[in-house]
ChimeraX commands (.cxc) that place a marker at each C-alpha (Angstrom):
marker #1 position 0.03,0.03,-0.04 radius 0.5
marker #1 position 1.28,3.44,-0.78 radius 0.5
marker #1 position 2.23,6.13,1.71 radius 0.5
marker #1 position 0.13,8.94,0.24 radius 0.5
marker #1 position 0.88,12.77,0.59 radius 0.5
marker #1 position -2.18,13.24,2.73 radius 0.5
marker #1 position -0.86,10.78,5.27 radius 0.5
marker #1 position 2.20,12.91,6.01 radius 0.5
marker #1 position 2.27,15.15,9.14 radius 0.5
marker #1 position 3.72,18.40,7.70 radius 0.5
marker #1 position 2.62,21.33,9.88 radius 0.5
marker #1 position 4.38,22.14,13.18 radius 0.5
marker #1 position 1.04,22.40,14.85 radius 0.5
marker #1 position 0.21,18.78,13.94 radius 0.5
marker #1 position 3.51,17.64,15.52 radius 0.5
marker #1 position 2.95,19.68,18.59 radius 0.5
marker #1 position -0.61,18.32,18.88 radius 0.5
marker #1 position 0.65,14.78,18.86 radius 0.5
marker #1 position 3.25,15.58,21.61 radius 0.5
marker #1 position 0.93,17.65,23.81 radius 0.5
marker #1 position -2.32,15.68,23.56 radius 0.5
marker #1 position -0.87,12.25,22.69 radius 0.5
marker #1 position 0.64,9.32,24.59 radius 0.5
marker #1 position 4.12,7.83,23.99 radius 0.5
marker #1 position 5.31,4.28,23.84 radius 0.5
marker #1 position 8.96,3.39,24.09 radius 0.5
marker #1 position 9.99,0.92,21.44 radius 0.5
marker #1 position 13.68,0.88,22.23 radius 0.5
marker #1 position 15.17,2.04,18.90 radius 0.5
marker #1 position 12.44,4.66,18.51 radius 0.5
marker #1 position 9.67,6.39,20.39 radius 0.5
marker #1 position 6.13,6.06,19.11 radius 0.5
marker #1 position 3.80,9.03,19.99 radius 0.5
marker #1 position 0.06,8.65,19.06 radius 0.5
marker #1 position -2.92,10.89,19.37 radius 0.5
marker #1 position -6.29,11.31,17.71 radius 0.5
marker #1 position -6.33,13.86,14.98 radius 0.5
marker #1 position -7.42,17.35,16.10 radius 0.5
marker #1 position -10.13,17.49,13.36 radius 0.5
marker #1 position -11.34,14.04,14.19 radius 0.5
marker #1 position -12.29,15.14,17.68 radius 0.5
marker #1 position -14.50,18.05,16.71 radius 0.5
marker #1 position -15.73,17.05,13.33 radius 0.5
marker #1 position -18.70,14.73,12.67 radius 0.5
marker #1 position -17.35,13.57,9.35 radius 0.5
marker #1 position -15.69,10.16,9.00 radius 0.5
marker #1 position -12.15,10.06,10.32 radius 0.5
marker #1 position -9.37,10.60,7.93 radius 0.5
marker #1 position -6.61,8.08,7.15 radius 0.5
marker #1 position -3.83,7.71,9.77 radius 0.5
marker #1 position -1.01,10.17,9.36 radius 0.5
marker #1 position 2.75,9.79,10.18 radius 0.5
marker #1 position 5.47,12.20,11.17 radius 0.5
marker #1 position 9.04,11.09,11.48 radius 0.5
marker #1 position 11.73,12.90,13.45 radius 0.5
marker #1 position 15.44,12.01,13.45 radius 0.5
marker #1 position 17.67,14.65,15.06 radius 0.5
marker #1 position 21.37,15.18,14.53 radius 0.5
marker #1 position 22.04,14.83,18.26 radius 0.5
marker #1 position 20.04,11.51,18.55 radius 0.5
marker #1 position 20.89,9.80,15.26 radius 0.5
marker #1 position 23.91,11.31,13.63 radius 0.5
marker #1 position 24.89,12.90,10.28 radius 0.5
marker #1 position 22.60,13.51,7.35 radius 0.5
marker #1 position 23.12,10.08,5.83 radius 0.5
marker #1 position 22.22,8.39,9.05 radius 0.5
marker #1 position 19.18,10.60,9.66 radius 0.5
marker #1 position 17.92,9.95,6.18 radius 0.5
marker #1 position 18.34,6.22,6.53 radius 0.5
marker #1 position 16.45,6.22,9.86 radius 0.5
marker #1 position 13.55,8.18,8.53 radius 0.5
marker #1 position 13.37,6.05,5.37 radius 0.5
marker #1 position 13.27,2.82,7.44 radius 0.5
marker #1 position 10.62,4.20,9.73 radius 0.5
marker #1 position 8.44,5.39,6.81 radius 0.5
marker #1 position 8.74,2.02,5.16 radius 0.5
marker #1 position 7.63,0.13,8.24 radius 0.5
marker #1 position 4.60,2.41,8.54 radius 0.5
marker #1 position 3.83,2.00,4.89 radius 0.5
marker #1 position 3.75,-1.77,5.20 radius 0.5
marker #1 position 1.70,-1.87,8.45 radius 0.5
marker #1 position -0.42,1.17,8.24 radius 0.5
marker #1 position -3.62,-0.89,8.56 radius 0.5
marker #1 position -2.73,-1.51,12.16 radius 0.5
marker #1 position -3.30,2.17,12.89 radius 0.5
marker #1 position -6.96,3.17,13.08 radius 0.5
marker #1 position -8.20,6.01,10.95 radius 0.5
marker #1 position -8.31,9.35,12.65 radius 0.5
marker #1 position -5.00,8.87,14.49 radius 0.5
marker #1 position -1.62,10.63,14.08 radius 0.5
marker #1 position 1.70,8.93,14.77 radius 0.5
marker #1 position 4.96,10.43,15.44 radius 0.5
marker #1 position 8.07,8.26,15.28 radius 0.5
marker #1 position 11.19,9.64,16.92 radius 0.5
marker #1 position 14.34,7.82,15.93 radius 0.5
marker #1 position 17.23,6.94,18.30 radius 0.5
marker #1 position 20.74,6.15,17.61 radius 0.5
marker #1 position 20.36,2.44,17.89 radius 0.5
marker #1 position 17.78,2.31,15.01 radius 0.5
marker #1 position 20.37,2.14,12.24 radius 0.5
marker #1 position 22.17,-0.75,13.93 radius 0.5
marker #1 position 19.11,-3.10,13.93 radius 0.5
marker #1 position 18.00,-5.29,11.22 radius 0.5
marker #1 position 14.84,-4.09,9.27 radius 0.5
marker #1 position 12.90,-7.14,10.57 radius 0.5
marker #1 position 13.59,-6.15,14.19 radius 0.5
marker #1 position 12.40,-2.61,13.61 radius 0.5
marker #1 position 9.26,-3.90,11.94 radius 0.5
marker #1 position 8.57,-6.33,14.82 radius 0.5
marker #1 position 8.87,-3.54,17.33 radius 0.5
marker #1 position 6.45,-1.36,15.35 radius 0.5
marker #1 position 3.93,-4.15,14.85 radius 0.5
marker #1 position 4.06,-5.17,18.62 radius 0.5
marker #1 position 3.57,-1.54,19.66 radius 0.5
marker #1 position 0.58,-1.01,17.31 radius 0.5
marker #1 position -1.09,-4.21,18.45 radius 0.5
marker #1 position -0.73,-3.27,22.04 radius 0.5
marker #1 position -1.83,0.45,21.45 radius 0.5
marker #1 position -4.59,-0.30,18.94 radius 0.5
marker #1 position -6.02,-3.72,19.71 radius 0.5
marker #1 position -8.33,-5.16,17.03 radius 0.5
marker #1 position -12.05,-5.14,17.70 radius 0.5
marker #1 position -13.48,-8.39,18.97 radius 0.5
marker #1 position -16.94,-7.86,17.57 radius 0.5
marker link #1:1,2 radius 0.2
marker link #1:2,3 radius 0.2
marker link #1:3,4 radius 0.2
marker link #1:4,5 radius 0.2
marker link #1:5,6 radius 0.2
marker link #1:6,7 radius 0.2
marker link #1:7,8 radius 0.2
marker link #1:8,9 radius 0.2
marker link #1:9,10 radius 0.2
marker link #1:10,11 radius 0.2
marker link #1:11,12 radius 0.2
marker link #1:12,13 radius 0.2
marker link #1:13,14 radius 0.2
marker link #1:14,15 radius 0.2
marker link #1:15,16 radius 0.2
marker link #1:16,17 radius 0.2
marker link #1:17,18 radius 0.2
marker link #1:18,19 radius 0.2
marker link #1:19,20 radius 0.2
marker link #1:20,21 radius 0.2
marker link #1:21,22 radius 0.2
marker link #1:22,23 radius 0.2
marker link #1:23,24 radius 0.2
marker link #1:24,25 radius 0.2
marker link #1:25,26 radius 0.2
marker link #1:26,27 radius 0.2
marker link #1:27,28 radius 0.2
marker link #1:28,29 radius 0.2
marker link #1:29,30 radius 0.2
marker link #1:30,31 radius 0.2
marker link #1:31,32 radius 0.2
marker link #1:32,33 radius 0.2
marker link #1:33,34 radius 0.2
marker link #1:34,35 radius 0.2
marker link #1:35,36 radius 0.2
marker link #1:36,37 radius 0.2
marker link #1:37,38 radius 0.2
marker link #1:38,39 radius 0.2
marker link #1:39,40 radius 0.2
marker link #1:40,41 radius 0.2
marker link #1:41,42 radius 0.2
marker link #1:42,43 radius 0.2
marker link #1:43,44 radius 0.2
marker link #1:44,45 radius 0.2
marker link #1:45,46 radius 0.2
marker link #1:46,47 radius 0.2
marker link #1:47,48 radius 0.2
marker link #1:48,49 radius 0.2
marker link #1:49,50 radius 0.2
marker link #1:50,51 radius 0.2
marker link #1:51,52 radius 0.2
marker link #1:52,53 radius 0.2
marker link #1:53,54 radius 0.2
marker link #1:54,55 radius 0.2
marker link #1:55,56 radius 0.2
marker link #1:56,57 radius 0.2
marker link #1:57,58 radius 0.2
marker link #1:58,59 radius 0.2
marker link #1:59,60 radius 0.2
marker link #1:60,61 radius 0.2
marker link #1:61,62 radius 0.2
marker link #1:62,63 radius 0.2
marker link #1:63,64 radius 0.2
marker link #1:64,65 radius 0.2
marker link #1:65,66 radius 0.2
marker link #1:66,67 radius 0.2
marker link #1:67,68 radius 0.2
marker link #1:68,69 radius 0.2
marker link #1:69,70 radius 0.2
marker link #1:70,71 radius 0.2
marker link #1:71,72 radius 0.2
marker link #1:72,73 radius 0.2
marker link #1:73,74 radius 0.2
marker link #1:74,75 radius 0.2
marker link #1:75,76 radius 0.2
marker link #1:76,77 radius 0.2
marker link #1:77,78 radius 0.2
marker link #1:78,79 radius 0.2
marker link #1:79,80 radius 0.2
marker link #1:80,81 radius 0.2
marker link #1:81,82 radius 0.2
marker link #1:82,83 radius 0.2
marker link #1:83,84 radius 0.2
marker link #1:84,85 radius 0.2
marker link #1:85,86 radius 0.2
marker link #1:86,87 radius 0.2
marker link #1:87,88 radius 0.2
marker link #1:88,89 radius 0.2
marker link #1:89,90 radius 0.2
marker link #1:90,91 radius 0.2
marker link #1:91,92 radius 0.2
marker link #1:92,93 radius 0.2
marker link #1:93,94 radius 0.2
marker link #1:94,95 radius 0.2
marker link #1:95,96 radius 0.2
marker link #1:96,97 radius 0.2
marker link #1:97,98 radius 0.2
marker link #1:98,99 radius 0.2
marker link #1:99,100 radius 0.2
marker link #1:100,101 radius 0.2
marker link #1:101,102 radius 0.2
marker link #1:102,103 radius 0.2
marker link #1:103,104 radius 0.2
marker link #1:104,105 radius 0.2
marker link #1:105,106 radius 0.2
marker link #1:106,107 radius 0.2
marker link #1:107,108 radius 0.2
marker link #1:108,109 radius 0.2
marker link #1:109,110 radius 0.2
marker link #1:110,111 radius 0.2
marker link #1:111,112 radius 0.2
marker link #1:112,113 radius 0.2
marker link #1:113,114 radius 0.2
marker link #1:114,115 radius 0.2
marker link #1:115,116 radius 0.2
marker link #1:116,117 radius 0.2
marker link #1:117,118 radius 0.2
marker link #1:118,119 radius 0.2
marker link #1:119,120 radius 0.2
marker link #1:120,121 radius 0.2
marker link #1:121,122 radius 0.2
marker link #1:122,123 radius 0.2
marker link #1:123,124 radius 0.2
view
């Protein structure tokens, strides 16, 4: 499934909303923040697709090549498993230094485990 443009967190206000109103989950190599979208709380229309923002700072991850690789890997994990995040939610993935030392499968497992814990499937 594609990672469409409308699924990107772009505005600073959206990032701030996730950090101030959301909850965080430590996944070891990255921190996962999640919050309901600001428009989904006040609007009666159906919720929009889940959105993602990725942060990789120089202090936490390293030089530009390392930061780009970390962000690319986190976006790819979200792209493959975006169905685990319910519509109307925003995610913020904050990379840590250890992310680039892990195998992709390990990063993927950490993301899937966190999503299954935070967004359990409906048992209806």
